[in-house]
N, C-alpha and C positions, 0 to 999 in steps of 0.2 A: 149368715151365721155369725153371731158374736161369740168368739171362743173364750172371751173373758167371763161371760155369764153362762156359756155352754147351753144357750137356748136361741131359738130363732128370734130375730128382731120382730116385734109385734107390729111395727109400722111399715117396714119395707118388705116383710114376709120372705126374707132370704132364708135359705136352708142349705144343708150340706150338699144337696144336689145342685143348688143355684147360689153359690157363694157371692158375696158382695165384691165387686172389683176393687173397692176402696178398703178392703179388709186390713191390709198391712198399714195403710195410712191411718185408718181409724184406731188401730191398736196403739199406734205411737203418738198421734197428734190429737185426735178427738176434736170436738166433742163427739162421743160415740152414739150411734143409733138415734139420731135426731134428738140430741141433748138428753138422752136418758140418764138420770142422775146416778143411778147405781152403777151403770157402766163407766161413767166418767170417774167415779170414785175408785173403782177397781183399777182403771187405767193409771191413775195417779199413784196408787199404791205400788203397782208393778214398776213404773218408771222411777219412783223414788228409791226403790231398792238398788238401782244402778247409778243414776245421776242424782246426787243429793242436791236439792234446790238451795238457792241462796237463803241464808238465815235459818236453814234447817237445824233443828236440835238433834237430829239423828246422826250418829257417827257410824262409820263402817270399819271393820277390821278385815282387810283383804289378805288372805293367806294363800301363798303360792301352793298350788296342788299339781304342779308339773311332776314328771317322773323323778327329776333330781331331788326336789324338796320332799316328795313323798318318801323316797328312799331314806331320807334323813329324819323322818318322823312327823312330817307336816300334817298327815291325816289325824293323828292323835291330838295335835295342837288345836285344830279346829274344834274337836269334841270337847277338849278341856276348856277352851275359851267359852264355849256355849254354856257349860256348867257353871263356870265362875261368874259369867255375866248374869245368869239367872240367880245364883246365890247372893249376888250383891245388889239385886233389885234393879238391874239395868235392862231387863228385857223390854223391848219396844223402843229403847233409846240407843242401843248398840246392835248393829247387825254384823254377823260373821259371814263372810263370803268366801267360798272356796273358788279360787280362780285358776287360770292356766299359769304357765311359767312366766315369772317376772324377768327372766333373762340372766340375772347375775348369779349363775349357778355356784360360783366359787364361794359365795357368802350364805348359801341356804342353810336351813329354812328361812325364808324371807316373809315379812309381812309389812303392809302399809296401813296406817290409820288415816282415814279421810274424815273431814275435809282438810285436816292440817298437813297431810302428805308426809307424816312422820314415818321414817323408814328404819325398821329394825332388822338386824341381820343375825344369822346363826342362832335363832331363837330355839330354846329347848323347853321341854315340858315344865321344868322347874321355874322358868321365867314367866309363865303365864300369869300367875297370881300377882306378881309384882307389877306387870304391865297393867293389869286390871285395876289394882289398887292405886298405883301412882298416876298412870296416864289417863285411863278411862274414867276414874272416879274423881281425881284431883287435878288433872291437867298438867301433871309434872312429867317431863320427858325422862325416860330411863336411859341415862346417858351411856351407861356401859354397853348397851346393846346397839348403839348407833355405829354406823360405818365411820372409820377414821381415815382422814386424809393420809395417804402413805408417805407424803413428803413432810408434813408438819405434825402429824399425829393428832390434829384437832378433830373433834367429832363433827359430823355433818348430819343435820337433822332431816332435811327433806330429800327425797330421792332424786329430784331434778337437779340438785346441786352436786350429786355424787358424780365424780369424773367418768365413771363407766357409762352413765346415761347422758351426760352433758352434750356430747357431740353426735348423739344418735338422732335419727329422724324416723319415728315409728309410724308407718302407714299401715302395712300389713299387720304389724303387732300392736296397733293402737288400742284394740280391745282385749288383747291377750294380757292377762294380769289385772283386768278391770272387771270383766264379766264372769259369771258362772257359766262355763261351757256346756253344762248339762241343763240349762234353762233357756228355751227358745225366746221367752219374753225378755230376758236380759239382752239378747242379741237384737231383738226388734226395738227395744227402748233406746238402743244406740244406733239407730238408722238401718238396722238389718232388714233385708228384703225390700227396702224402699226402691233400690235400683232395679230389682226384678219386676216389681210392680210397675215402675215407670216404663220398662222395656215392653211388657205385654200390653200395656194400655195406651202408650203414646208413640212407640217406635216400630218401624218395620225391620226385617232382618238385615237389609242392606245398611240402614242407618246405624244399627248396632255394630256391624263389622267395621264401618267407616270410622265410628267413634273410637273403637279400640285401636284401629290402625293409626289414626291421627295422634293418639296419645303417645305413640312411640314405644309402647310396652313391648319388650322383647322377652322371649321365653327364658325363664329363670332356671331351667333344668340343665343347661349345658352350653350349646353353641350360641344361644341368643338370637334365634330366628324371630323376625317380627311376628308377634302374635296375631295381629289383625290380618296379615297376609296369609298366615296359615288357616285362619278361620274362613277367609275368602275362598281359598282353594276348596275346602270342605263344603262350603255353601253352594258353590257352583258345580260340584261333582254330581253326577247323575246316579240315582239310586232310589229304590223304593223304601229303603230303610237306612238310617244313619245312626251313628253312635258318638257319644262323648266319653272319653277316657281320661282318667287322672292318674299320673305317675306319682305314687307315694311310696315307691320301693326304697329309695334312699339307702343304698348299700355302701356308700363311701365310709371308710374307717374315720371315726371322729366327727361325723356329720350327724346333726340331729335337728336341722331347721324344720323340715316338713313335719316330722313327728310332733314337734312342740306346737306348731300351728294347728295341727289336727287336734291335739289335746286341749289347746287353749281357746280356739275359735272355729270349731268344725263347720258352723253354719256359713262362714264366709266362703269356704270351699264349695259347699253345696250350691250357694247362690251363684258363684262364678260359673259353675258347671251348668246350672239351669239357664243362665243368660246365654252361654255358648250354645246349648241345645236349641234355644229359640232362634239364635242367629244362623245356625247351619241347617236347621230343619230336622233335628234329631229328637227322638222321644224316649231315649234310654241312655243311661250313663253307668260307667263302672269306675270304682275307685280301687286301684291296685295298691294295696298297702302290705308291707312286710309283716309277717306274723309275729316278729320280735317286738312289735309295738302294741302290746295288749291294751294299754290305757287309751291310746289313740283309736284303736278299733272299737273299744267299748263306747267311747264318747261319740264316735261316728254313728254307731248303731242307734244310740239315744237320739242324736240330732236328726237322723233320717226318719225315725219313728215319730218324733215331734212334728217335723215338717209335714209328714203324711197326715197326721192327726189334725193339723191346722189347715189342711187343704192346699198346702204349698207344693206338695208333690202328689202326683196322681193324674187323674183325668180332668180335663176342662178347668185347669187351674185359674182361679180368680175369674171364672166365667169368661175366659179369653179364648177358649177353643184349643189352647195349647196343652198337650199331655207330656208328662215327663216323670220318669222314675229312675232311681239310683240304687245300684247294688254294690256290695263290697266283695272284692276278690282278695283273699289273703295269699300272699306270696310265701314261698318256702325258703327265702334267704339267698337266692342265687343272684350274684352281682350282675350277671349278664342280663337279667330281666329289667334292669334299669334302662336298657336300650329299647327304643320304642317298639320295634317289630317283634323282639323277643318277649316283651311284656304282653303284647296283644296275643301272641301265640300261646302264652301261659294262661291268659284269661279264657281262651278257647278250650282249655283242658289238656293241652299238649305240652311236651317238654319245651321249656323256654329257650329257644334258639333263634338267632336273627334270621331275617329273610333278605333276599337280594332286593335292592331298590334301584330303579323304579320297578313296579309301581309303588308310590308312596301311600301311607295310610289314608291321606286325605281322599284318595280315589279308591283304594282297596285296603281296608284295614280289618276290623273285627269281622270274622266270617265272610270276608270278601266284600264288605260294605264300606262306604265312605265313613271315615272315623277321624275325629280331631283328638289329639293327645297333647296335653300340657301337664306341668307339674303343679303341686300344691300352691306354691308361692305365686305362680302365674295366675291361676284362677282367683286367688284371694285378692289380687290387685283389681280385678275387673269391676266388682261392685262399687268401689270407690271412684273409678274412672267414670262409670255411668252416672253415679250420683252427683259427683262434683264437676264433671266435664273434663274433656281431654286437655284443654288448655291449662286447667289446674294441675293435672298430672305432669304436663310438660314443663312446669315451672321448677320441678326437681330434677337433679341430675345434670348431665352434660349434653352437648349437641347431638351426639349419636347414641347415648345411653341414658334414657329418661327414667325418672323415679328413684327408687331405693333398692338396696340389696340386703338380704339377710345372710349373715355369716355365723357359723359356729366357730368361735374363737377358742382354740385349744393349744396344748403344747407347753413350751417353756415360757409362759407368760403369767404374770401375777393374777390378772383378772380374767378367768375363763368364763365362757357363757355364750348366750345368744345375743347378737347385736344386729340392729338394722340401721344402715347408714346411707346417706345420699350417694348416688353414683358420682364419682369424681373425687371423693375423699382419698387422701393418700394412705399408703401402707404405714407410714410413720405415725399418722394420727390414730390409726386403728391399734397398732401394737403398743405405742408408748402413751398415748393420751387415754384411750378407752381401755386398753389392756393393762395399763399401769407399768409397762416395761418388763424386762426379763427377770425371771425368778433368780433370787440369790445374787442380784447385781452382776450376773454374767454378761458376756458380750453377745450381742445379737449376731447371728450368722445368716439365717435364711428363713423364708416362709414358703411352705408347701401349700399352694393354692390350687383348687380345682379337684381335690381328691387324688386317689392313686393314679388317675390318668392325667393329672395336672402337672405343674412344673414347680421347680424350686427357684425362687427369686432371691438374689443376694442383697447385700447391704446397699449396693448402688441403686437398687430399685425402691428404696424406702420412700422416696418422694414421687414415685410413679402414681398418677391418678388411677384409681380403681374403676375402670370401665372396660367394656368389651374390646374396643379397638386398641387401647393402650396395652392391655394384657396380651392381646394377640401379637402386637408388634414386638413385645418382649419375649415371645416364644412360650407364653403361658395361656391359660384359659380361665374364664370365670367359673365354669363348672356349676355345680349346684350350690356351692357356697362353703365348702370345707376350707378352713384356714388354720394350718398347724405351724406354730412358731418354733424355730430351732435355735439353739445357742451354740457356743464354742465347743461344748462337749459332744455335739452330734457330728458323726463322721458322714460326709455327704455320699461317699461310696456305699456305705452301709445303709443310708437312707434310700438310695436308689435300689439297692438289693431288697430292702424291706418291702417297698411298694411293688416291685416287680414280682416278688414272691406271692403277694396277694393277687395281682392280676393274672399271673401264670396259673395259679391254683383255681381261679375263678373262670378261666377261659372255657367256653363251652366245647371247644375242640372241633367245631364244624369246619373252620378254614385252616389250611396249612400254615399260612404266614403267622397267624396268632398262636396256634397250637405249638408249632415247632420253633418259631422265632423267639417267643418269650422264654421257652425252655433253654435255648442256646444262650441267650443273653443272661439269664439267671445263672447258668453254669459259669460263664465268664466272670460275672460279678462276685460270685462265691469264691472263685479261685483268687481273685484280686484281694478280697477281704482276708483270705487265709494266707496271704503272703506268697502265693504261687503264681502271681500274674506275670505276663510278659508284655513288652511294649506293643507288640502287634495286637494285643487284646483290645487296646483302645480303638484302633482302626476297625477291627472286627465288630466292636460294639456299635460304632457309628454307622457302619454299613448295614448291619442287621436292623438297627433302629429305623433307618430310612426305608428299607424294604418292607418292614412290617407296617410302618406308617402309611405307605403308599399302596399297599396291596391287600390289607386285611379287609374282611367282609363288612364289618360293622364299625360304628363310631368308637366303641370301646376298644376294639382291637387296634384301630388306627391311632388312638391316643395313648395306649398303654406304654409306648416307648418314651413318652414325654419326661418322666423323672430321670431317665438315663441321658436323654439329649440335653436337658437343662443343666444337670450337674456336670456333665462333660464341658458344657459351654462356660459355666461360671465358676466351677471348682475343679478345673482340670489338674491344677497343681496337687490336689489331694490324691487323684488317681496316680499321678506320676510318683508321688512319695511312697505310695503303697507298693508300686512296682519296682522303682529304681532303688529306693532306700530301705525297702521292707519295713516301713514305718507308717503307723497311723497317726497323723498330726493331732487328731482329737482324742487319741487314747481310748478309742471305743472298740476297735477290732481286737478281740482277745488273742488271736493267733500272732499279732504283731506287737504285743506289749509284754513287759515283764515288771512285776512289782518288786520294789526294793525298799528297805527301811533305812532312812537317813540316820547315820550314827550320831550326828550332832543334835538332832531333835528328839530322838527316842529316849524316854526316861524309864523304860521298863515297867510301865503301868500294867501291862498284861491284857489290855482291852482287845488288841488285835489277835492275841493268842486264843482268847476265849471265843472270838467271833469266827475264826477260821473253821470251816466245816470239815476239813480233811486233814487237820493236824500238820499243815505245811509250815507253821511258825513255831519256833522254839526259842527258849531263853528264860533265865531266872528272873524273879521279881526284882525290880529296880536295877536290872542290868540290860545291856543291849540285846534286842531280839533280832532274829534273822529269819528270812523266808527261803525255803528250799524250792527253787524253780521247778525241780522235777516232780514235786508233789502239788504245787500250786495249780488250781483250776481257774484262776483269774476271775473269780466271782466278784471281787471288789468289796467284800464284806469287811476286810481289815481296814481299808481306806475310809469306809463309812463310819466305823467305830472310833477311829483314832482322833483324839481331840487336839493333837499337837502338830498336825500336818506332817507327820514323820513318814508316812507311806508315800512313795513316789512311783511314778510310771516311767520306765526307761525303755 
């Protein structure tokens, strides 16, 4: 069946019931259907929509349609561009492509004009006509919309020269931002499903597992267990039915890696799951994705429907005898369902709560059947490993941590967004080169890595290589890839309290160490932040953290004390200042600070008086103002509004 012409090949007589094994190869490489001219022309048309040939007169406007840019108006941008292009007689010469996230969320809405690679940032509806007139019609770059070097202020025209992208190595994200995630032909034109076609036509299941194992790919969802080894366990497990499951729950605050991969390149996840299914002998897969990702879910549904229509999901795929189907299970937002056994329990229709291990899911998973579970990023790596070879993949990363890692870079950093970097890059390079340094020129204090169950690393770790073993040695973990940058204004005791508040409220309550231990630790941290702490609280925190870490039922419970342990290890002086001196060094804990107006700096402008929501500030215009501590609620509004730095924290 030639899906480009939607009719059976007249020469080889293939049909939907007997599809050609070379279907994917034909769609991408051709010539199609024994040199059928009409098929070849349609193939070239589809491929040209994605990869512009050399010397092509066709140009593309690639507009980011990830959640971040859509929220800033990117959807309307694409519509307006199409109207302006038609109005100016450029139809057929300029293509508008709605893509996934370009990564640089701080500067959205984003667009790239190909083949020149011109990179425009913060584009608004009113800018469209100018871009069409100057750039698309006359080849003149709209300089005011270019990204400017934060050091020199000079405009940078092409995206590969922008510091945010310069040190990245985009493997999983290579097609995110380039293809339309809602068109399967865009994915196929960029080598999509070639790996799956190779697997079912040239490899047996053991060869697939060995190739993934030799690549060194480790699970990108948390502890970094070798993916090939996990697949091998599921392959050897006995069972009349096996499953493939994908963890797209992603409940960490500030994390959005998996969501944006699903939005920008859903077929890469489907292909990785299909290859896994072939490798372990499974015929059914589930993607567990949180319901708070509506765009990812919508594009996943489109991708699954398109793959089914193309004969890439279903029965006897590519006439190989392999059957595989994929279903979506929407999660209700429970953080604990990021833990593999709780996730599987939720798919089964029960309350998401962890199970005792062993037995592990590879032997007894969904409905008691052998199940392999990886996350979105892990599966998305697999097609490239199969297509390019394990040795190619091993050329990236470090000795023990191969490939790349995606991070959501957030917090007190200039350039926030989604980044993919080679394993072994240092924290300094991520924060200061890619991230552009700390907001407002403040001093770097720490990075929270690994989500709420991760750890806070200090300034002494800035040159630490980012890989599984180095992070473990430092008392941290890779986690799924959340990376929150903190500055001098962040109180590390309060940070530990914040993350523990999250994990305590998200505890499923099944095991006593997690349910009670997190509650007691949170009570102690709250006391310290309120200036009511005692010296023995530090010892009690450490003891409780050790108990919970060693006795909790699941991985989430075992890792939830990490923010407490790491802040006590690297920022113990802040705990002692809160307890001994009743002082918050960062000036963040409201109970331990008092606002005062500096007599020498105050000129009586009245800004602080107007900003105070409770009338705690008094004073005549052009005269010294004062703050009544008994009325002050310590909201900080006065300090924000004062232009003369006259408000001080004492």
